[in-house]
DSSP file (Angstrom, degrees, kcal/mol; ACC not computed):
  #  RESIDUE AA STRUCTURE BP1 BP2  ACC     N-H-->O    O-->H-N    N-H-->O    O-->H-N    TCO  KAPPA ALPHA  PHI   PSI    X-CA   Y-CA   Z-CA
    1    1 A M     >        0   0    0      0, 0.0     4,-1.9     0, 0.0     5,-0.1   0.000 360.0 360.0 360.0 -39.9  116.6   -3.5   48.9
    2    2 A K  H  >  +     0   0    0      1,-0.2     4,-2.1     2,-0.2     5,-0.2   0.897 360.0  51.2 -64.1 -39.7  117.8   -0.3   50.5
    3    3 A N  H  > S+     0   0    0      1,-0.2     4,-2.5     2,-0.2    -1,-0.2   0.876 107.1  53.5 -64.6 -37.5  118.2    1.3   47.0
    4    4 A L  H  > S+     0   0    0      2,-0.2     4,-2.5     1,-0.2    -1,-0.2   0.893 107.2  52.3 -63.3 -40.2  114.6    0.3   46.2
    5    5 A Y  H  X S+     0   0    0     -4,-1.9     4,-2.4     2,-0.2    -2,-0.2   0.942 112.0  44.6 -59.5 -50.5  113.4    2.1   49.4
    6    6 A W  H  X S+     0   0    0     -4,-2.1     4,-2.6     1,-0.2    -2,-0.2   0.881 112.4  52.6 -65.0 -37.8  115.2    5.3   48.5
    7    7 A F  H  X S+     0   0    0     -4,-2.5     4,-2.8     2,-0.2    -1,-0.2   0.933 111.3  45.9 -62.4 -46.5  114.0    5.1   44.9
    8    8 A C  H  X S+     0   0    0     -4,-2.5     4,-2.5     2,-0.2    -2,-0.2   0.897 113.4  49.8 -64.2 -41.3  110.4    4.7   46.0
    9    9 A L  H  X S+     0   0    0     -4,-2.4     4,-2.3     2,-0.2    -2,-0.2   0.934 113.3  45.9 -63.2 -46.1  110.7    7.5   48.5
   10   10 A F  H  X S+     0   0    0     -4,-2.6     4,-2.5     2,-0.2    -2,-0.2   0.917 113.2  49.4 -62.7 -45.1  112.3    9.8   45.9
   11   11 A A  H  X S+     0   0    0     -4,-2.8     4,-2.3     2,-0.2    -1,-0.2   0.895 110.9  50.7 -62.4 -40.5  109.6    8.9   43.3
   12   12 A G  H  X S+     0   0    0     -4,-2.5     4,-2.0     2,-0.2    -1,-0.2   0.910 111.7  46.8 -63.8 -43.1  106.9    9.6   45.8
   13   13 A L  H  X S+     0   0    0     -4,-2.3     4,-1.4     1,-0.2    -2,-0.2   0.898 111.1  52.4 -65.0 -40.3  108.3   13.0   46.7
   14   14 A L  H  X S+     0   0    0     -4,-2.5     4,-0.6     1,-0.2    -2,-0.2   0.913 110.1  47.9 -62.7 -42.9  108.7   13.8   43.0
   15   15 A M  H >< S+     0   0    0     -4,-2.3     3,-0.7     1,-0.2    -1,-0.2   0.880 112.3  48.5 -66.9 -38.2  105.1   13.0   42.3
   16   16 A T  H 3< S+     0   0    0     -4,-2.0    -1,-0.2     1,-0.2    -2,-0.2   0.715 104.8  60.1 -76.9 -18.2  103.7   15.0   45.2
   17   17 A S  H 3< S+     0   0    0     -4,-1.4     2,-0.3    -3,-0.2    -1,-0.2   0.633  80.7 100.3 -84.3 -11.7  105.8   18.0   44.3
   18   18 A C    <<  -     0   0    0     -3,-0.7     2,-0.5    -4,-0.6    -3,-0.0  -0.592  61.3-157.7 -73.4 129.7  104.1   18.3   40.9
   19   19 A V        -     0   0    0     -2,-0.3    -2,-0.1     0, 0.0    -3,-0.0  -0.934  12.3-131.4-113.9 130.4  101.5   21.0   41.0
   20   20 A K        -     0   0    0     -2,-0.5     3,-0.1     1,-0.1    75,-0.0  -0.631  29.6-117.4 -77.2 130.9   98.7   21.2   38.5
   21   21 A P        -     0   0    0      0, 0.0    -1,-0.1     0, 0.0    72,-0.1  -0.280  43.0 -84.3 -64.6 156.8   98.3   24.6   37.0
   22   22 A P        -     0   0    0      0, 0.0     2,-0.5     0, 0.0    75,-0.3  -0.262  31.9-144.7 -62.9 149.5   94.9   26.4   37.6
   23   23 A D        +     0   0    0     -3,-0.1    33,-0.1    73,-0.1    -3,-0.0  -0.698  35.6 159.8-116.9  76.2   92.1   25.5   35.3
   24   24 A Y        -     0   0    0     -2,-0.5    31,-0.0    32,-0.2    75,-0.0  -0.627  45.1-100.9 -94.6 154.4   90.2   28.8   35.1
   25   25 A P        -     0   0    0      0, 0.0    31,-3.2     0, 0.0    32,-0.3  -0.342  31.5-115.7 -67.3 158.6   87.7   29.7   32.3
   26   26 A T  S    S+     0   0    0     30,-0.3    31,-0.4    29,-0.2    33,-0.2   0.766  98.2  78.7 -69.8 -24.1   89.1   32.0   29.5
   27   27 A E  S    S-     0   0    0     28,-0.1    29,-0.4     1,-0.1   117,-0.1  -0.644  96.3-106.4 -80.4 141.1   86.6   34.7   30.5
   28   28 A P        -     0   0    0      0, 0.0   117,-0.5     0, 0.0     2,-0.4  -0.368  32.3-156.4 -63.4 146.7   87.6   36.7   33.5
   29   29 A T  E     -A   54   0A   0     25,-2.5    25,-1.7   115,-0.2     2,-0.3  -0.994  11.1-170.1-125.1 133.5   85.6   35.9   36.7
   30   30 A I  E     -A   53   0A   0     -2,-0.4     2,-0.3    23,-0.2    23,-0.2  -0.866   7.7-171.3-124.5 159.2   85.4   38.5   39.5
   31   31 A G  E     -A   52   0A   0     21,-1.7    21,-2.7    -2,-0.3     2,-0.3  -0.988  32.3-102.6-144.2 150.7   84.1   38.5   43.0
   32   32 A F  E     +A   51   0A   0     -2,-0.3    19,-0.2    19,-0.2     3,-0.1  -0.554  38.9 166.2 -73.3 134.6   83.5   41.2   45.7
   33   33 A V  E     -     0   0A   0     17,-2.2     2,-0.3     1,-0.3    18,-0.2   0.725  55.5 -34.3-111.4 -57.6   86.1   41.3   48.4
   34   34 A S  E     -A   50   0A   0     16,-1.9    16,-2.9     0, 0.0     2,-0.4  -0.996  35.0-148.3-163.2 161.2   85.6   44.6   50.2
   35   35 A V  E     -A   49   0A   0     -2,-0.3    14,-0.2     1,-0.2     3,-0.1  -0.994  19.7-144.4-134.1 136.9   84.6   48.2   50.2
   36   36 A G  S    S+     0   0    0     12,-2.2     2,-0.2    -2,-0.4    -1,-0.2   0.917  75.6  11.5 -65.2-100.1   86.2   50.7   52.6
   37   37 A R        -     0   0    0      9,-0.2    -1,-0.2     1,-0.1     3,-0.1  -0.587  55.8-167.3 -82.6 142.8   83.8   53.4   53.8
   38   38 A T  S    S+     0   0    0     -2,-0.2   115,-3.2     1,-0.1     2,-0.4   0.351  74.3  64.2-112.6   3.6   80.1   52.9   53.1
   39   39 A T  E     +c  153   0B   0    113,-0.2     2,-0.4   115,-0.0   115,-0.2  -0.981  68.2 171.9-126.6 119.1   79.0   56.4   53.9
   40   40 A L  E     -c  154   0B   0    113,-3.2   115,-3.0    -2,-0.4     2,-0.4  -0.948  36.3-119.6-131.3 145.6   80.4   59.1   51.7
   41   41 A K  E >>  -c  155   0B   0     -2,-0.4     4,-1.9   113,-0.2     3,-1.9  -0.721  52.7 -96.0 -80.4 130.0   79.8   62.8   51.1
   42   42 A Q  T 34 S-     0   0    0    113,-2.1    68,-0.2    -2,-0.4    67,-0.1  -0.137  97.5  -8.1 -52.8 135.4   78.6   63.3   47.5
   43   43 A D  T 34 S+     0   0    0     66,-1.2    -1,-0.3    65,-0.4    67,-0.1   0.578 130.4  65.9  57.7  14.6   81.3   64.3   45.0
   44   44 A V  T <4 S+     0   0    0     -3,-1.9    -2,-0.2    65,-0.2    -1,-0.2   0.650  83.1  64.5-125.5 -54.8   83.9   64.7   47.7
   45   45 A D     <  -     0   0    0     -4,-1.9    63,-2.7    62,-0.1     2,-0.3  -0.279  58.6-157.3 -80.0 160.9   84.7   61.5   49.5
   46   46 A T  E     - B   0 107A   0     61,-0.2     2,-0.3    -3,-0.1    61,-0.2  -0.897   2.7-162.2-129.8 162.7   86.4   58.3   48.1
   47   47 A T  E     - B   0 106A   0     59,-2.1    59,-3.2    -2,-0.3     2,-0.6  -0.989  24.1-116.3-143.6 150.6   86.4   54.7   49.2
   48   48 A L  E     - B   0 105A   0     -2,-0.3   -12,-2.2    57,-0.2     2,-0.5  -0.786  28.3-165.6 -92.2 123.1   88.6   51.8   48.3
   49   49 A V  E     -AB  35 104A   0     55,-2.9    55,-2.5    -2,-0.6     2,-0.4  -0.924   3.7-168.5-110.1 130.0   86.9   49.0   46.4
   50   50 A T  E     +AB  34 103A   0    -16,-2.9   -17,-2.2    -2,-0.5   -16,-1.9  -0.973   7.0 177.0-123.8 131.9   88.6   45.6   46.1
   51   51 A I  E     -AB  32 102A   0     51,-2.6    51,-2.6    -2,-0.4     2,-0.3  -0.900  22.9-130.9-124.0 157.2   87.6   42.7   43.9
   52   52 A S  E     -AB  31 101A   0    -21,-2.7   -21,-1.7    -2,-0.3     2,-0.3  -0.735  27.5-170.3 -99.7 157.7   89.1   39.3   43.2
   53   53 A F  E     -AB  30 100A   0     47,-2.5    47,-1.9    -2,-0.3     2,-0.3  -0.989  18.0-172.0-145.7 154.9   89.7   37.9   39.7
   54   54 A T  E     -AB  29  99A   0    -25,-1.7   -25,-2.5    -2,-0.3     2,-0.3  -0.973   5.5-176.6-136.9 150.8   90.7   34.9   37.8
   55   55 A D  E >   - B   0  98A   0     43,-2.2    43,-2.1    -2,-0.3     3,-0.7  -0.887  15.1-155.8-150.7 117.1   91.4   34.6   34.1
   56   56 A G  T 3  S+     0   0    0    -31,-3.2   -30,-0.3   -29,-0.4   -32,-0.2   0.806  94.7  40.3 -66.8 -34.1   92.2   31.3   32.4
   57   57 A D  T 3  S-     0   0    0    -31,-0.4    -1,-0.2   -32,-0.3    40,-0.1   0.452 101.4-130.7 -98.5   1.9   94.1   32.6   29.4
   58   58 A G    <   +     0   0    0     -3,-0.7     2,-0.2    40,-0.1    31,-0.1   0.719  64.0 131.4  67.2  23.7   96.0   35.2   31.4
   59   59 A D        +     0   0    0    -33,-0.2    80,-3.1    39,-0.1     2,-0.4  -0.277  29.2 133.4-105.4  49.4   95.3   38.1   29.1
   60   60 A L        +     0   0    0     -2,-0.2    29,-1.5    78,-0.2    78,-0.1  -0.807  48.9  24.8-100.5 137.8   94.1   40.6   31.7
   61   61 A G        -     0   0    0     76,-0.4     2,-0.3    -2,-0.4    27,-0.2  -0.032  67.1-119.9  97.2 159.0   95.4   44.2   31.7
   62   62 A V  B     -e   87   0C   0     24,-2.4    26,-1.0     6,-0.1     8,-0.0  -0.908  29.6 -94.1-133.8 160.4   96.9   46.5   29.1
   63   63 A S    >   -     0   0    0     -2,-0.3     3,-1.0    24,-0.2     5,-0.1  -0.222  39.7-106.1 -70.3 164.3  100.2   48.4   28.7
   64   64 A D  T 3  S+     0   0    0      1,-0.2    -1,-0.1     3,-0.0    -2,-0.0   0.813 120.7  50.5 -60.8 -31.2  100.6   52.0   29.9
   65   65 A T  T 3  S+     0   0    0      2,-0.0    -1,-0.2     0, 0.0    -2,-0.0   0.608  87.6  96.7 -86.1 -11.3  100.5   53.2   26.4
   66   66 A D    <   -     0   0    0     -3,-1.0    -4,-0.1     1,-0.1     0, 0.0  -0.672  62.8-155.0 -80.0 125.1   97.3   51.4   25.4
   67   67 A P        +     0   0    0      0, 0.0    -1,-0.1     0, 0.0    -3,-0.0   0.523  53.8 122.8 -78.7  -3.3   94.3   53.7   25.7
   68   68 A T        -     0   0    0     -5,-0.1     2,-0.4     2,-0.0    -6,-0.1  -0.322  51.2-150.3 -63.2 134.9   91.9   50.8   26.3
   69   69 A T        +     0   0    0     16,-0.1    16,-0.2     1,-0.1     3,-0.1  -0.850  20.3 171.4-101.9 145.8   89.9   50.8   29.5
   70   70 A N        +     0   0    0     14,-1.8    67,-1.9    -2,-0.4     2,-0.4   0.230  54.3  73.7-141.8  14.6   88.9   47.4   30.9
   71   71 A Y  E     -FG  84 136D   0     13,-1.6    13,-2.7    65,-0.2     2,-0.5  -0.966  59.9-170.7-135.7 114.5   87.4   48.0   34.4
   72   72 A I  E     -FG  83 135D   0     63,-3.1    63,-1.8    -2,-0.4     2,-0.5  -0.927  10.1-171.2-117.8 126.4   83.9   49.5   34.4
   73   73 A I  E     -FG  82 134D   0      9,-2.6     9,-2.9    -2,-0.5     2,-0.4  -0.970  13.6-163.3-112.5 126.9   82.0   50.8   37.4
   74   74 A T  E     -FG  81 133D   0     59,-2.5    59,-2.0    -2,-0.5     2,-0.8  -0.927  19.2-138.2-116.6 132.9   78.4   51.7   36.9
   75   75 A D  E  >  - G   0 132D   0      5,-2.9     4,-3.1    -2,-0.4     3,-0.5  -0.798  16.7-155.8 -82.2 112.5   76.1   53.8   39.0
   76   76 A T  T  4 S+     0   0    0     55,-2.4    -1,-0.1    -2,-0.8    56,-0.1   0.686  86.6  61.9 -70.6 -16.5   72.8   51.7   38.9
   77   77 A R  T  4 S+     0   0    0     54,-0.3    -1,-0.2     1,-0.1    55,-0.1   0.912 126.1   9.9 -70.8 -41.1   70.7   54.8   39.7
   78   78 A T  T  4 S-     0   0    0     -3,-0.5    -2,-0.2     2,-0.1    -1,-0.1   0.585  93.2-120.0-116.9 -16.2   71.7   56.7   36.6
   79   79 A G     <  +     0   0    0     -4,-3.1    -3,-0.1     1,-0.3     2,-0.1   0.445  58.0 154.7  83.6   0.0   73.6   54.3   34.4
   80   80 A F        -     0   0    0     -5,-0.4    -5,-2.9    -6,-0.1     2,-0.4  -0.403  28.5-154.0 -64.1 134.3   76.6   56.6   34.5
   81   81 A Q  E     -F   74   0D   0     -7,-0.2     2,-0.4    -3,-0.1    -7,-0.2  -0.910  12.3-159.7-116.9 140.0   79.8   54.6   34.0
   82   82 A E  E     -F   73   0D   0     -9,-2.9    -9,-2.6    -2,-0.4     2,-0.4  -0.946  15.9-148.9-112.1 138.7   83.4   55.3   35.1
   83   83 A F  E     +F   72   0D   0     -2,-0.4     2,-0.3   -11,-0.2   -11,-0.2  -0.904  16.5 178.2-115.0 134.9   86.2   53.6   33.2
   84   84 A Y  E     -F   71   0D   0    -13,-2.7   -14,-1.8    -2,-0.4   -13,-1.6  -0.810  24.7-122.9-126.5 168.0   89.5   52.5   34.6
   85   85 A K        -     0   0    0     -2,-0.3   -16,-0.1   -16,-0.2   -17,-0.0  -0.962  11.9-148.9-119.5 123.7   92.5   50.7   33.2
   86   86 A I        -     0   0    0     -2,-0.5   -24,-2.4    16,-0.0     3,-0.1  -0.798  25.9-130.4 -86.0 124.6   93.9   47.5   34.7
   87   87 A P  B     -e   62   0C   0      0, 0.0   -24,-0.2     0, 0.0    -1,-0.0  -0.279  41.9 -70.8 -69.7 163.2   97.7   47.4   34.1
   88   88 A L        -     0   0    0    -26,-1.0     2,-0.5   -27,-0.2   -27,-0.2  -0.257  49.5-147.6 -54.1 136.7   99.3   44.3   32.6
   89   89 A I        -     0   0    0    -29,-1.5   -29,-0.2   -31,-0.1    -1,-0.1  -0.946  15.6-123.5-113.0 127.1   99.3   41.4   35.0
   90   90 A S        -     0   0    0     -2,-0.5     2,-0.1     1,-0.1   -32,-0.0  -0.304  28.4-102.6 -69.8 149.8  102.2   38.9   34.8
   91   91 A Q        -     0   0    0      7,-0.1     2,-0.7     1,-0.1     7,-0.1  -0.365  31.3-127.0 -65.4 150.6  101.6   35.2   34.3
   92   92 A Q    >   -     0   0    0      5,-0.7     3,-0.6     3,-0.2     5,-0.1  -0.897  61.9 -48.4-105.2 107.3  101.9   33.0   37.4
   93   93 A G  T 3  S-     0   0    0     -2,-0.7    -2,-0.0     1,-0.2     0, 0.0  -0.330 103.3 -36.3  71.0-149.9  104.4   30.2   36.9
   94   94 A V  T 3  S+     0   0    0     -3,-0.0    -1,-0.2    -2,-0.0     2,-0.1   0.673 115.3  84.1 -88.0 -18.6  104.2   28.0   33.8
   95   95 A G  S <  S-     0   0    0     -3,-0.6    -3,-0.2     2,-0.1   -72,-0.1  -0.313  77.4-129.8 -79.2 168.1  100.4   27.9   33.4
   96   96 A N  S    S+     0   0    0    -74,-0.2    -1,-0.1   -40,-0.1   -73,-0.1   0.673  73.9 102.6 -90.7 -18.9   98.5   30.6   31.6
   97   97 A G        -     0   0    0    -75,-0.3    -5,-0.7   -40,-0.1     2,-0.3  -0.349  49.6-170.0 -71.6 145.3   95.9   31.2   34.4
   98   98 A I  E     +B   55   0A   0    -43,-2.1   -43,-2.2    -7,-0.1     2,-0.3  -0.935   8.0 174.4-130.1 156.2   96.1   34.2   36.6
   99   99 A S  E     +B   54   0A   0     -2,-0.3     2,-0.3   -45,-0.2   -45,-0.2  -0.976  19.8 108.5-153.2 160.3   94.3   35.2   39.8
  100  100 A G  E     -B   53   0A   0    -47,-1.9   -47,-2.5    -2,-0.3     2,-0.3  -0.988  55.9 -68.8 165.5-158.2   94.6   38.0   42.3
  101  101 A E  E     -B   52   0A   0     -2,-0.3     2,-0.4   -49,-0.3   -49,-0.2  -0.961  27.6-158.6-130.9 148.4   92.9   41.1   43.6
  102  102 A I  E     -B   51   0A   0    -51,-2.6   -51,-2.6    -2,-0.3     2,-0.4  -0.993   7.5-163.0-126.9 133.0   92.4   44.6   42.2
  103  103 A S  E     -B   50   0A   0     -2,-0.4     2,-0.4   -53,-0.2   -53,-0.2  -0.948   6.0-174.6-118.0 139.4   91.7   47.7   44.2
  104  104 A V  E     -B   49   0A   0    -55,-2.5   -55,-2.9    -2,-0.4     2,-0.8  -0.993  26.7-128.9-132.1 137.6   90.3   51.0   42.9
  105  105 A E  E     -B   48   0A   0     -2,-0.4     2,-0.5   -57,-0.2   -57,-0.2  -0.796  32.3-158.4 -85.0 112.6   89.8   54.3   44.7
  106  106 A L  E     -B   47   0A   0    -59,-3.2   -59,-2.1    -2,-0.8     2,-0.4  -0.827   6.1-144.5-101.7 125.6   86.2   55.2   43.8
  107  107 A R  E     -B   46   0A   0     -2,-0.5   -61,-0.2   -61,-0.2   -62,-0.1  -0.715  29.6-106.8 -87.5 136.8   85.0   58.8   44.1
  108  108 A A        -     0   0    0    -63,-2.7   -65,-0.4    -2,-0.4    -1,-0.1  -0.342  32.0-131.1 -63.4 138.2   81.4   59.2   45.3
  109  109 A Q        -     0   0    0    -67,-0.1   -66,-1.2     1,-0.1     2,-0.2  -0.150  32.7 -87.0 -75.3-180.0   78.9   60.3   42.7
  110  110 A C        -     0   0    0    -68,-0.2    -1,-0.1   -67,-0.1     2,-0.1  -0.607  39.0-110.0 -89.8 151.6   76.5   63.1   43.2
  111  111 A C        -     0   0    0     -2,-0.2     8,-0.5    44,-0.1     9,-0.1  -0.422  31.9-112.2 -69.7 154.7   73.1   62.9   44.8
  112  112 A I        -     0   0    0      6,-0.1    -1,-0.1    -2,-0.1     5,-0.0  -0.838  44.3-129.7 -88.7 109.1   70.1   63.2   42.6
  113  113 A P        -     0   0    0      0, 0.0     3,-0.1     0, 0.0    -3,-0.0  -0.286  22.1-161.0 -70.7 141.9   68.7   66.5   43.9
  114  114 A T  S    S-     0   0    0      1,-0.3     2,-0.3     3,-0.1    -2,-0.0   0.766  89.1  -1.2 -82.1 -29.7   65.1   67.0   44.9
  115  115 A T  S    S+     0   0    0      2,-0.1    -1,-0.3    -3,-0.0     2,-0.1  -0.953 115.5  25.7-147.0 162.4   65.7   70.8   44.5
  116  116 A G  S    S-     0   0    0     -2,-0.3     6,-0.1    -3,-0.1     0, 0.0  -0.414  96.6 -32.9  85.3-158.5   68.8   72.8   43.6
  117  117 A V    >   -     0   0    0      4,-0.2     3,-1.5    -2,-0.1    -2,-0.1  -0.822  62.4-104.6-108.6 138.3   71.8   71.9   41.6
  118  118 A P  T 3  S+     0   0    0      0, 0.0    -6,-0.1     0, 0.0    -1,-0.1  -0.286 103.0  18.9 -58.2 145.5   73.4   68.4   41.4
  119  119 A C  T 3  S+     0   0    0     -8,-0.5    -7,-0.1     1,-0.2     3,-0.0   0.385 102.5 102.5  74.3  -0.9   76.7   68.0   43.3
  120  120 A L  S <  S-     0   0    0     -3,-1.5    -1,-0.2    -9,-0.1    -9,-0.1  -0.832  88.1 -87.3-105.4 152.1   76.1   71.0   45.5
  121  121 A P        -     0   0    0      0, 0.0    36,-0.3     0, 0.0    -4,-0.2  -0.312  36.8-161.8 -56.8 134.7   74.9   70.6   49.1
  122  122 A N    >   -     0   0    0     34,-2.0     3,-2.4     3,-0.1    34,-0.1  -0.845  19.0-136.7-119.4  90.7   71.1   70.4   49.3
  123  123 A P  T 3  S+     0   0    0      0, 0.0     3,-0.1     0, 0.0    34,-0.0  -0.174  85.5  14.3 -53.1 133.1   70.2   71.2   52.9
  124  124 A G  T 3  S+     0   0    0      1,-0.3     2,-0.3    33,-0.0    33,-0.1   0.256  88.5 135.3  87.8 -11.9   67.5   68.9   54.3
  125  125 A Q    <   -     0   0    0     -3,-2.4    31,-0.4     1,-0.1    32,-0.3  -0.524  58.0-118.4 -72.6 134.7   67.8   66.3   51.5
  126  126 A M        -     0   0    0     -2,-0.3    -1,-0.1     1,-0.1    -4,-0.0  -0.331  34.6 -93.7 -68.2 150.8   67.8   62.8   52.8
  127  127 A P        -     0   0    0      0, 0.0     2,-0.4     0, 0.0    28,-0.2  -0.291  41.1-137.7 -61.1 153.0   70.9   60.6   52.2
  128  128 A E  E     -D  154   0B   0     26,-2.0    26,-4.0    -3,-0.1     2,-0.4  -0.902   2.3-134.6-115.0 142.6   70.7   58.3   49.1
  129  129 A D  E     -D  153   0B   0     -2,-0.4     2,-0.4    24,-0.2    24,-0.2  -0.819  23.8-168.8 -92.2 136.9   71.8   54.8   48.8
  130  130 A I  E     -D  152   0B   0     22,-2.8    22,-2.7    -2,-0.4     2,-0.5  -0.980   8.9-158.9-126.2 138.0   73.8   54.0   45.7
  131  131 A I        -     0   0    0     -2,-0.4   -55,-2.4    20,-0.2     2,-0.3  -0.976   9.9-162.2-117.8 125.1   74.7   50.6   44.3
  132  132 A Y  E     -G   75   0D   0     -2,-0.5    17,-3.0    18,-0.3     2,-0.3  -0.759   3.1-153.2-100.0 149.6   77.6   50.3   41.9
  133  133 A T  E     -GH  74 148D   0    -59,-2.0   -59,-2.5    -2,-0.3     2,-0.4  -0.913   7.7-154.0-117.0 153.2   78.3   47.3   39.7
  134  134 A I  E     +GH  73 147D   0     13,-2.4    13,-2.4    -2,-0.3     2,-0.3  -0.977  16.7 167.8-128.0 140.2   81.7   46.3   38.4
  135  135 A Q  E     -G   72   0D   0    -63,-1.8   -63,-3.1    -2,-0.4     2,-0.3  -0.986  11.8-163.3-145.8 144.3   82.7   44.4   35.3
  136  136 A I  E     -G   71   0D   0      9,-0.4     8,-2.9    -2,-0.3     2,-0.3  -0.861   3.4-154.2-123.4 161.5   86.1   43.8   33.7
  137  137 A T  B     -I  143   0E   0    -67,-1.9   -76,-0.4    -2,-0.3     6,-0.2  -0.958  10.8-136.2-131.1 153.2   87.2   42.7   30.2
  138  138 A D    >   -     0   0    0      4,-1.9     3,-2.0    -2,-0.3   -78,-0.2  -0.460  39.5 -91.7 -98.8 178.5   90.4   41.0   29.0
  139  139 A R  T 3  S+     0   0    0    -80,-3.1   -79,-0.1     1,-0.3    -1,-0.0   0.756 125.2  59.0 -64.4 -24.3   92.5   41.8   25.9
  140  140 A A  T 3  S-     0   0    0    -81,-0.3    -1,-0.3     2,-0.1     3,-0.1   0.524 120.4-108.6 -80.0  -4.4   90.5   39.3   23.8
  141  141 A G    <   +     0   0    0     -3,-2.0     2,-0.4     1,-0.3    -2,-0.1   0.509  67.3 150.9  89.9   4.9   87.3   41.3   24.7
  142  142 A N        -     0   0    0   -116,-0.1    -4,-1.9     1,-0.0     2,-0.3  -0.577  36.5-143.7 -72.3 126.9   85.9   38.6   27.0
  143  143 A A  B     -I  137   0E   0     -2,-0.4    -6,-0.2    -6,-0.2     3,-0.1  -0.686   8.6-133.5 -93.2 145.2   83.7   40.3   29.6
  144  144 A S        -     0   0    0     -8,-2.9  -115,-0.2    -2,-0.3    -1,-0.1  -0.218  35.2 -81.2 -80.6 177.0   83.5   39.0   33.2
  145  145 A N        -     0   0    0   -117,-0.5     2,-0.5  -118,-0.1    -9,-0.4  -0.282  52.3-106.1 -65.8 167.6   80.4   38.5   35.3
  146  146 A I        -     0   0    0    -11,-0.1     2,-0.4    -3,-0.1   -11,-0.2  -0.882  31.0-158.0-104.7 132.0   78.9   41.6   36.9
  147  147 A V  E     -H  134   0D   0    -13,-2.4   -13,-2.4    -2,-0.5     2,-0.4  -0.925   7.0-143.6-112.3 132.2   79.4   42.1   40.6
  148  148 A D  E     -H  133   0D   0     -2,-0.4   -15,-0.2   -15,-0.2  -116,-0.1  -0.792  14.0-141.3 -90.5 133.5   77.1   44.3   42.7
  149  149 A L        -     0   0    0    -17,-3.0     3,-0.1    -2,-0.4  -100,-0.0  -0.576  32.1 -96.1 -82.7 156.5   78.8   46.3   45.5
  150  150 A P        -     0   0    0      0, 0.0   -18,-0.3     0, 0.0    -1,-0.1  -0.341  60.5 -74.5 -65.6 158.9   76.9   46.6   48.8
  151  151 A P        -     0   0    0      0, 0.0     2,-0.4     0, 0.0   -20,-0.2  -0.242  45.3-155.5 -58.1 140.0   74.9   49.9   49.1
  152  152 A I  E     - D   0 130B   0    -22,-2.7   -22,-2.8    -3,-0.1     2,-0.5  -0.973  13.5-133.3-115.5 131.5   76.9   53.0   49.7
  153  153 A T  E     -cD  39 129B   0   -115,-3.2  -113,-3.2    -2,-0.4     2,-0.5  -0.748  14.6-153.0 -90.6 126.5   75.1   55.9   51.4
  154  154 A L  E     -cD  40 128B   0    -26,-4.0   -26,-2.0    -2,-0.5     2,-0.6  -0.860   8.6-141.8 -98.3 129.0   75.6   59.4   49.9
  155  155 A I  E     -c   41   0B   0   -115,-3.0  -113,-2.1    -2,-0.5   -44,-0.1  -0.820  19.4-176.1 -88.7 120.4   75.3   62.4   52.2
  156  156 A C              0   0    0     -2,-0.6   -34,-2.0   -31,-0.4    -1,-0.1   0.693 360.0 360.0 -96.0 -21.7   73.6   65.1   50.2
  157  157 A D              0   0    0    -32,-0.3    -1,-0.1   -36,-0.3   -31,-0.1   0.471 360.0 360.0-105.0 360.0   73.5   68.1   52.5
């Protein structure tokens, strides 16, 4: 009877220690986490942007020698895109799914001048709000959802 008790206890512990691997979709999914500073001087200041990600087949990131870019930040005012490269991300455990956070140092774009030259101080020009969007792709070419960052104020003068 005592052996049966120990057997049941051991079997119960064994069953509860099994962890089911994550069940993420094969397309990457991203979410907004944070943005550092939200008021930036045009073409000078930077801010740290952090997003979360999941990818069911774990094929996110590229090697250092691969020229592929897979992290796109778009200025919604102008459509201008900046491209970054996500480095290879290691698999987590025995499952194929991966998750985590990615941070990028984003340089402020230029104000759209009412007079004068873009990217130079324009005395008296009002600050502009800019909204960036972010999207990533995996090595299979699957694109993530698009995430809007909160408005960032550009100081133009």
